[in-house]
C-alpha positions as CSV (number, residue, x, y, z in Angstrom):
1,X,-119.7,294.6,-9.0
2,X,-122.5,297.1,-8.8
3,X,-125.9,295.7,-7.8
4,X,-128.1,298.4,-9.7
5,X,-129.7,295.8,-11.8
6,X,-132.9,297.2,-12.9
7,X,-133.8,300.1,-15.3
8,X,-134.6,303.5,-14.1
9,X,-138.0,304.7,-15.7
10,X,-137.0,307.8,-17.9
11,X,-137.3,311.2,-16.1
12,X,-139.7,312.3,-18.9
13,X,-142.2,309.2,-19.3
14,X,-144.9,310.6,-17.0
15,X,-144.3,314.5,-17.6
16,X,-145.6,314.2,-21.0
17,X,-149.0,312.7,-20.1
18,X,-152.3,314.8,-20.5
19,X,-154.3,312.8,-17.8
20,X,-153.5,311.1,-14.6
21,X,-154.9,308.0,-13.8
22,X,-154.4,306.5,-10.7
23,X,-154.3,302.6,-10.0
24,X,-153.0,300.8,-6.7
25,X,-151.5,297.4,-6.9
26,X,-151.5,295.3,-3.6
27,X,-150.0,292.3,-2.2
28,X,-152.7,291.8,0.1
29,X,-156.2,293.2,-0.7
30,X,-156.8,294.7,2.7
31,X,-153.5,296.8,1.9
32,X,-155.2,298.1,-1.6
33,X,-158.1,299.0,0.4
34,X,-156.1,301.1,3.2
35,X,-153.9,302.3,0.5
36,X,-157.5,303.8,-1.0
37,X,-158.5,305.6,2.1
38,X,-155.4,307.7,2.5
39,X,-155.8,310.6,-0.3
40,X,-158.7,311.7,-2.3
41,X,-157.0,310.8,-5.6
42,X,-156.6,307.0,-4.6
43,X,-160.4,307.1,-3.5
44,X,-162.1,304.4,-5.8
45,X,-159.3,303.7,-7.9
46,X,-158.7,300.6,-9.6
47,X,-157.1,297.8,-7.7
48,X,-155.3,295.3,-9.1
49,X,-153.2,292.1,-7.0
50,X,-149.8,292.5,-7.4
51,X,-149.5,288.6,-8.2
52,X,-149.5,288.5,-12.0
53,X,-149.8,291.7,-13.0
54,X,-146.6,291.7,-15.1
55,X,-148.7,289.8,-17.6
56,X,-150.8,292.8,-18.3
57,X,-148.3,295.7,-16.8
58,X,-144.9,294.9,-17.6
59,X,-143.8,298.3,-16.6
60,X,-144.1,297.2,-12.9
61,X,-140.7,294.7,-13.6
62,X,-138.4,297.3,-12.3
63,X,-140.2,297.9,-8.8
64,X,-141.0,293.9,-8.6
65,X,-137.3,292.9,-9.5
66,X,-136.4,291.7,-5.8
67,X,-139.6,291.1,-4.0
68,X,-143.4,292.3,-3.8
69,X,-143.7,295.4,-1.9
70,X,-146.9,295.6,0.0
71,X,-148.7,298.4,-2.6
72,X,-147.8,300.0,-5.7
73,X,-149.5,303.5,-6.8
74,X,-149.1,303.7,-10.4
75,X,-150.5,306.5,-13.2
76,X,-151.2,305.5,-16.4
77,X,-150.1,301.7,-15.5
78,X,-146.2,303.4,-14.8
79,X,-145.2,303.0,-10.8
80,X,-144.9,306.5,-9.0
81,X,-144.7,305.5,-5.5
82,X,-144.1,302.1,-3.7
83,X,-145.6,301.9,0.2
84,X,-144.1,299.6,2.5
85,X,-145.8,299.0,5.7
86,X,-145.7,296.7,8.5
87,X,-145.9,296.1,12.1
88,X,-143.4,293.5,13.0
89,X,-140.8,294.1,15.7
90,X,-137.8,296.0,13.9
91,X,-134.9,294.2,15.8
92,X,-132.4,292.4,14.7
93,X,-132.4,290.5,11.4
94,X,-136.1,291.3,10.9
95,X,-135.8,294.3,9.2
96,X,-133.8,292.8,6.2
97,X,-136.9,291.0,5.2
98,X,-138.2,293.8,3.3
99,X,-135.3,295.8,2.4
100,X,-135.2,294.5,-0.9
101,X,-138.6,296.0,-1.7
102,X,-137.5,299.9,-1.0
103,X,-134.2,299.2,-3.1
104,X,-136.0,297.9,-6.1
105,X,-137.9,301.2,-5.9
106,X,-135.2,303.3,-5.5
107,X,-133.0,301.7,-8.3
108,X,-136.1,302.5,-10.8
109,X,-136.3,305.5,-9.6
110,X,-139.6,305.5,-7.8
111,X,-139.8,307.0,-4.3
112,X,-140.9,304.9,-1.5
113,X,-142.4,305.0,2.3
114,X,-141.5,302.4,5.0
115,X,-144.5,302.4,7.6
116,X,-143.2,300.6,10.5
117,X,-143.0,301.0,14.6
118,X,-139.4,301.9,15.6
119,X,-140.3,300.4,18.9
120,X,-142.9,297.4,19.6
121,X,-143.4,294.9,21.9
122,X,-142.3,291.3,21.4
123,X,-144.7,289.1,22.9
124,X,-144.1,285.5,24.6
125,X,-141.1,283.7,25.6
126,X,-138.1,284.8,27.6
127,X,-137.3,287.8,25.6
128,X,-140.7,289.2,25.8
129,X,-141.0,293.1,26.1
130,X,-140.1,296.2,24.2
131,X,-138.0,295.7,21.2
132,X,-136.5,298.4,19.2
133,X,-135.2,299.4,15.4
134,X,-132.2,298.2,14.3
135,X,-130.8,301.5,13.3
136,X,-128.7,300.0,10.2
137,X,-131.8,300.2,8.4
138,X,-132.0,303.7,8.5
139,X,-128.3,304.1,7.9
140,X,-128.7,302.0,4.8
141,X,-131.9,303.6,3.4
142,X,-130.0,306.7,3.8
143,X,-127.3,305.6,1.9
144,X,-129.8,304.3,-0.7
145,X,-131.0,307.8,-1.1
146,X,-127.5,309.1,-1.3
147,X,-126.5,306.5,-4.0
148,X,-129.7,306.8,-6.5
149,X,-131.3,310.5,-5.5
150,X,-134.3,308.9,-4.7
151,X,-136.3,309.6,-1.8
152,X,-137.0,306.7,0.5
153,X,-139.1,308.1,3.3
154,X,-139.3,306.0,7.2
155,X,-142.6,307.1,9.1
156,X,-142.9,305.8,12.9
157,X,-145.9,303.5,13.2
158,X,-147.2,304.7,16.5
159,X,-147.3,303.0,19.6
160,X,-149.3,303.1,23.1
161,X,-147.5,303.6,26.4
162,X,-147.1,299.9,26.5
163,X,-145.2,299.6,23.3
164,X,-148.4,297.9,21.5
165,X,-148.8,298.7,17.9
166,X,-151.6,301.2,17.7
167,X,-154.4,300.5,15.3
168,X,-156.6,303.2,15.1
169,X,-157.4,305.5,12.1
170,X,-155.2,308.4,13.6
171,X,-152.3,305.9,13.1
172,X,-152.5,307.0,9.5
173,X,-152.1,310.5,10.1
174,X,-148.5,311.2,8.9
175,X,-148.7,308.6,5.9
176,X,-151.5,310.8,4.7
177,X,-149.8,314.2,5.1
178,X,-147.2,312.3,3.0
179,X,-149.4,311.7,0.3
180,X,-150.6,315.2,0.2
181,X,-146.9,316.4,-0.3
182,X,-146.3,313.6,-3.0
183,X,-149.6,314.3,-5.1
184,X,-149.0,318.2,-4.9
185,X,-145.6,317.7,-5.7
186,X,-146.0,315.2,-8.4
187,X,-148.8,317.0,-9.9
188,X,-146.7,320.3,-10.2
189,X,-143.4,318.9,-11.2
190,X,-144.1,315.3,-12.3
191,X,-141.6,312.3,-11.4
192,X,-138.3,313.8,-12.5
193,X,-138.4,316.5,-10.1
194,X,-140.7,314.9,-7.5
195,X,-137.8,313.2,-5.4
196,X,-135.9,316.2,-4.8
197,X,-138.8,317.8,-3.5
198,X,-139.5,315.4,-1.1
199,X,-136.0,315.1,-0.1
200,X,-135.9,318.8,0.7
201,X,-139.3,319.0,2.1
202,X,-140.0,320.1,5.6
203,X,-142.1,316.7,6.1
204,X,-138.9,314.7,5.5
205,X,-137.0,317.0,7.8
206,X,-139.6,316.0,10.4
207,X,-139.0,312.0,10.1
208,X,-135.3,312.7,10.0
209,X,-135.6,314.7,13.3
210,X,-137.8,312.3,14.9
211,X,-135.6,309.6,14.3
212,X,-132.6,311.5,15.6
213,X,-134.7,312.0,18.9
214,X,-135.7,308.3,19.0
215,X,-132.0,307.2,19.0
216,X,-131.3,309.9,21.6
217,X,-133.9,309.0,23.6
218,X,-135.0,305.6,23.5
219,X,-131.9,303.6,22.2
220,X,-129.2,302.3,24.7
221,X,-125.8,301.8,23.2
222,X,-126.6,303.4,19.7
223,X,-123.0,303.1,19.0
224,X,-123.3,299.6,18.7
225,X,-124.4,300.4,15.4
226,X,-121.9,302.5,14.2
227,X,-119.8,299.4,13.1
228,X,-120.9,296.1,11.6
229,X,-122.4,293.3,13.8
230,X,-121.2,290.3,14.6
231,X,-122.3,288.5,11.3
232,X,-120.3,291.1,9.8
233,X,-116.3,291.3,9.2
234,X,-114.3,294.1,7.4
235,X,-110.9,292.3,6.6
236,X,-108.0,293.1,4.5
237,X,-108.1,290.4,1.6
238,X,-105.1,288.7,2.3
239,X,-106.1,288.3,6.0
240,X,-109.7,286.9,4.4
241,X,-107.8,284.5,2.1
242,X,-105.7,283.1,4.8
243,X,-108.4,282.7,7.4
244,X,-111.0,281.3,4.9
245,X,-108.4,279.1,2.9
246,X,-109.3,281.3,-0.4
247,X,-107.8,280.7,-3.5
248,X,-104.4,282.3,-3.6
249,X,-105.3,284.9,-6.6
250,X,-108.9,284.9,-5.3
251,X,-110.6,288.9,-4.9
252,X,-107.4,290.4,-6.1
253,X,-109.2,293.4,-7.5
254,X,-110.1,294.5,-3.7
255,X,-107.8,295.5,-1.1
256,X,-110.5,295.0,1.7
257,X,-113.6,292.4,1.7
258,X,-116.9,292.7,3.8
259,X,-117.8,288.6,4.7
260,X,-121.1,288.3,5.8
261,X,-121.8,285.2,7.6
262,X,-125.2,284.0,6.8
263,X,-126.1,280.9,9.4
264,X,-129.0,279.3,7.0
265,X,-128.9,275.6,6.7
266,X,-130.7,275.6,3.3
267,X,-130.9,278.0,0.4
268,X,-133.6,280.9,1.3
269,X,-134.4,284.2,1.0
270,X,-135.7,286.0,4.3
271,X,-133.9,287.4,5.9
272,X,-130.7,286.9,4.6
273,X,-130.8,288.3,1.4
274,X,-132.0,291.3,2.4
275,X,-129.2,291.6,4.7
276,X,-126.9,291.0,1.9
277,X,-128.2,294.0,-0.1
278,X,-128.3,296.0,3.1
279,X,-124.6,295.6,3.7
280,X,-123.8,296.1,0.2
281,X,-125.3,299.9,0.4
282,X,-124.1,300.4,3.7
283,X,-120.5,299.6,3.7
284,X,-119.5,299.0,0.1
285,X,-121.5,301.7,-2.3
286,X,-118.9,304.4,-2.9
287,X,-116.2,301.9,-2.2
288,X,-116.6,299.4,-4.7
289,X,-113.0,299.9,-6.4
290,X,-111.7,299.1,-3.1
291,X,-114.0,296.7,-1.0
292,X,-116.0,293.7,-2.1
293,X,-118.8,291.8,-0.5
294,X,-118.2,288.2,0.1
295,X,-121.3,285.9,1.5
296,X,-119.9,283.2,4.0
297,X,-122.6,280.2,4.0
298,X,-120.9,277.6,6.2
299,X,-123.9,275.0,6.1
300,X,-124.4,275.4,2.3
301,X,-122.5,273.3,0.0
302,X,-121.2,274.0,-3.5
303,X,-123.7,271.4,-4.8
304,X,-126.6,272.9,-3.2
305,X,-126.0,276.0,-5.0
306,X,-125.6,274.1,-8.4
307,X,-128.9,272.6,-7.9
308,X,-130.6,275.9,-7.8
309,X,-128.3,278.2,-9.8
310,X,-130.5,277.9,-13.1
311,X,-133.7,278.7,-11.3
312,X,-135.6,282.0,-11.2
313,X,-135.7,282.2,-7.4
314,X,-135.4,285.7,-5.7
315,X,-132.9,284.4,-3.3
316,X,-130.6,283.2,-6.0
317,X,-131.0,286.1,-8.3
318,X,-130.1,288.7,-5.2
319,X,-127.1,286.4,-3.8
320,X,-125.7,286.2,-7.2
321,X,-126.4,290.2,-7.6
322,X,-124.6,291.2,-4.3
323,X,-121.6,289.0,-3.8
324,X,-118.1,289.2,-5.3
325,X,-117.9,285.8,-4.2
326,X,-119.3,283.1,-1.7
327,X,-117.5,281.1,0.7
328,X,-119.4,277.6,0.7
329,X,-119.0,274.8,3.3
330,X,-116.7,273.1,0.7
331,X,-115.1,275.7,-1.2
332,X,-115.4,279.2,-2.5
333,X,-116.8,280.5,-6.0
334,X,-116.0,284.0,-7.4
335,X,-118.3,286.0,-9.3
336,X,-117.9,284.5,-12.6
337,X,-118.4,281.0,-11.1
338,X,-121.5,282.0,-9.5
339,X,-123.2,282.5,-12.7
340,X,-125.3,279.7,-14.3
341,X,-123.1,276.9,-16.0
342,X,-126.0,276.2,-18.7
343,X,-128.1,278.0,-20.9
344,X,-131.7,278.1,-20.1
345,X,-134.2,277.9,-23.0
346,X,-137.4,279.5,-23.0
């Protein structure tokens, strides 16, 4: 089941506009003020909260289809760039919490930036110390670009010698460089040509080279990320039916299935919905006719799902959008059975 749920902005929507009128939508006011400071084109532009923004600007619907990013830059109301920034330790499942925001941008035809540390110090407890990027985030974002042809750029947030995240103004230098490139190309070729210009740029090559150097010099045992983690299994479909006691004819359209086990005790989004989407892109896109994605919720019952299936919650929408079936504690529902069982009237 293909997950491209959003509508791409038509290629010439922005090209035909005579005048640029930029604005910034923010999830938090401080993020909006920060974006304003990054480029002369954004100085003193209007700031709008993302919360409630769809009521006066429905053109944001596609980039907000999975979650709210930290900031969206618009031109005459049309989104042209999504920015996600975080100082969160980037290990394990943490990377899934923001993944859907970047995917929504790409599926809508809008370039995005992920600005966060590739390594950062975790404080407190027995696991205190430096933690390193879950490399599957890099690999899956590369797959997003490959599938959508939309530029998704990772920029390393600098840390000091003790892996403490830097907060001085110089930390933003490369984000500023990106925006110089962004506006230069956007005002030259419009959104239609912008993504290819970024993907082919020297700036993008430098970020990819830094990634490779980080992997080579900082990550111990990087080969562990070449395959799936312990929570993910790639199985022959017949073996999956036997192991998980699935109905005899289930998933018959696939020769193999990826099974992602999410250990949550109640239905929730973070980080499981983002990780499910990450694994869909990383392991399945390009193989949709051969490999299906099955979610395994060993602590969730079918009734727990049914009680929420008619809601508009993002976790339900994302799980339903990515899954070819879900294994619950007490049974299995295929993609058809996961759909709402009653019609919602508004």
